[in-house]
C-alpha angles and dihedrals in degrees: 000000000000126000115210115179093330093314115122110220122194117234086235089081090064098035105043122076113215140167122162112245104198093176088065106031096034091215094297091168088070091054110030128069140065098273142020125267116296113258133201120222093248089052090053090052091049093049092048091050094047104032093111089059092047097045096078088062094050129093118257090250090051092050092050094047095046088059088059103036106025121221098308144043135180128256124220091277094050096256122141115261138161114271119254130228108233090341089295127081127026113264089244094054120115127178129224125218090276092055093252114149119235134176118253089205090056091047090056089047093050090052091052095247095122135016096225115091100197137297110311090234088063093045091051096046128156082038120076125195121217131174121248116180091332095312128106116248112204110204136171113244106217112209131163092234089070097056090107089053090055090052092046091049091052092048093049093039093232121148121218093249089054093048090051096044096116093045094046090048090049091052102037106015135254094276091054091049091049090053089050092048093049092047092051096044094048 
């Protein structure tokens, strides 16, 4: 384990090779699981304030459900998560013609309509952050749906911390990421 500015980082980030392969997994992480994506309170506020801008990018089912549930739900431990459509895909999931899942929030972001890319838990996936004695613990979430990403990472020779550079910088800052990179590469 590495400790970077009071953040505990699993060795998996420097040992596991990983690159999402949407052509093979079809964005299963947006569909599978027992709860929606974890949300922070400020993310909920942002989504509530900008939902009318995001709605045109959502599926019809998502639009209908958001009118009933709002932008968040609770998981079994009472944490904030995105609502699910029929206990399956995230309410913000849309599918392209190939059946690949994409995020309607991210679509609005990519088109310059909003300045919020997507929930940080989604951006960081397959990493999950938990709290341990007031510190963040950054851990790899091993899940069978990402087996193709492990193969792709090996083929492309990309480590998990490299794949998640943008997301880690978004969450902890560029200086923090540079400290992580130096620690790993030394």
